[in-house]
N, C-alpha and C positions, 0 to 999 in steps of 0.2 A: 528443421529449425529455421524460422524466419521471423522478421519483423517489418515486412513490407506494410507500409501504412495503408489501412483500409479507411477510405473516405467516409465520414459520417454524414447522414442526411439531416436536414433541419428537423424532420419528423422524429428521428431517433432522439435528438436532443430534447425535443418538446416532450416525448414520452418519458424520458428520464426525469425532467423537471416536474412533470405532472405527478409522477409516482413518488419521487423523493423530496420534492419541494425546492431544492437548490443543489448545485454542484459543489459549492464551497460549504458543504453540510456541517462541517465543524463550527461554522459560525451560527448555526441554528440556536436560538436562545432557549427554546423549550422543546427539545426533541421528543420528550415523553408524551407530548400532545399527538404525535403522529406515529411514533415507533415504540416498540419494546426496546429498551436500552441496556447494554452490558459493557463490561470492560474486560477484554481479553488480557490476562496477566499471568505472570510467573507465580504470583502470591494470591492466596485466597481471601485476602483482606487488605484494607488500606494500612500501610505501614506508618508507624510513628516517625518523627523526624530522625530520631537516632537510628532506628531500624533502616530507614531509607539510606542514610549515610553508610551504614555497615553492609547492607545486603544488595542494594541496587547495582546492577551490572550493566555496562554499555560497551559498544564496540570501541569507544574512544579511550578506554582505559589503557594504561601502559603496563599494568601489572600482569605477569604471565598467567598466573592462576585465574585471575579475573577474566582474562581473555579466553582461556579454556572454557570457563563457565558460560561466557557469552556465546561462543560458538555452539555449545550444547543447547542453549535456549533458542538460538537461531534455527536449529534443525526442528525444534518443536513447532515454532511459528510457521515455518515453511511447510510442514506437514499439515498443519491446520488449514493454511491457504489451499493446499492441494485438494483436501477434502471438500472444502467449500466449492472449489472449482468443479469437482466431481458432481456435487449436489446440483450444480447449475445445468447439468445435462446437455452439454454441448452448446449452450447459448453463450454469446460473447460477454466478456467482462468489460465494462467501461471504466477506464482509469482516468480520472481527473487529476492532472498534474501540471499546474502552471509553474511550479518549482523547477520542472525539468528545463524550461526555457530561461530560467534565471541563472542557471549554472555558469559560473566563470570557468576559466581554464584550470584554476587551482582546484575547483570543485570536481572537475572532470578527472584529474589525476587522483584525487582522494577516493572518488568513487570506483575507479579501476582497481585500485589497491584493495578497497573494502569488499568488492564483489568476489574476488578470489576464483569462483568457479569460471572455467574457461568458456563455457557456453554462455553464461550470463555476461561475461566481459565482451565477448564478440557481439552479442545482441546490443549491448549498451553502446559500444563504440559506433556501430552502424547507425543506431538511432540518434545519437548525439550529433553525428555529422549531418543527418537529415535536418535536425532542429537548428543547427548552427547555420546551414544554408538558408533556412527560412528567416532567421534573425537578420542575416546579411541582406536578404531581399527586402526586409522591412525598412532598412536604411534607405532604400531606393523607392520607398513609397508603398510597397505591398503591405497593407495592414494585416496584422495577426488577427485571427478571429477566435471565437470560443472553440471552434473545431480544432484549432492548432494546439489546444490544451488538453484535448481528450484523446486517449489512445484506445482503440477498439481491439481487444485481445481475444483470440480464439484458440490459443495454445498455452500449454503449461509452462514452457520455457520462458516465454515473455512475462507471464504472470509471476514466476519465481524471481525474474530479474527485477521487476518493479517492486515486488515485496522485499527483496533484499535491500534495495535502495532505501526503502522506508525504515526497515528494521535497524540498519546501520546509521540512520539519521542523515544520510547523504542527500536525500531528496524525497520529500513526503508526497504521498498520493492518496486520493480517496478511491476505493475499490468498490464499484457499483455492480453487484451481482443481481440476479433476477429478483430475490426476495430479501436481500440484506446489503448493508454497506459496511466495509471495514475502513477505518479512518487512520491514516499514518500518524504516528505520535511519537513522543520522546519516551525514553527509558523502558522500552518493551511493555508499554501499556496502551493497547490499541482499542479505542471505543468501537463497539459493533452495534449498529442499529438493525432491528428485525422488523419485517412488515407483518409477521404472524407468529403466534405463540408456539405452534408446532415445530417450525424451523428453529426457534430459540431453544426449545427442549433437546432437539436433535444435536445442535452444535455444542450445547452445554455438555452433553454426553461425550461428544467427539473431543473436546478440549481436554477432558479428564483422561481420555486414552493416551494423549500425547503429553501428559503431565503439565497441562496448563489449566487455568481456571477462567471462568466468565463470571464475574461478581457484579 
């Protein structure tokens, strides 16, 4: 278990932007011009407004039964992330997360509570301290760069930690795998952009195995 920061080269960032277009990929106006696009979801269709009110579950709910359902859904999403990580075949995952640097102290305490898992909490606390130090150095003139917003992850524990932060809506990230991007989003609906049809079919099948849908 580690989250020692691996420095990124300018070449790695260039390769990422050449392949995917941009790091803030959720701002892409016409993603279908470059990608096959899907939405990883608990439901197999877009809900009506009434259905959304009755059925959508988030971590922020105070209802105990809703909370229980949320944690069941969270397990499914984490299983999906783990599968995509395995498909990546040992290559690093680049996680673009400027939100991580924007976290205030209250956000930190909320995230620690939301993560629950001891390993994830330990990794998060360590990484938050590193980022806090960088923010303090910035006050003395050391400018933050794009590299400070990208985390190069090569182990499943750190990937799970960042995934949980997005799923609980504590801190959103964009997850750049070798052939796909998963975009952190609200209400357990995560956009997925694929670079090829074969991977899309494979992940559609895997989503169903963990009782999720890509629509």
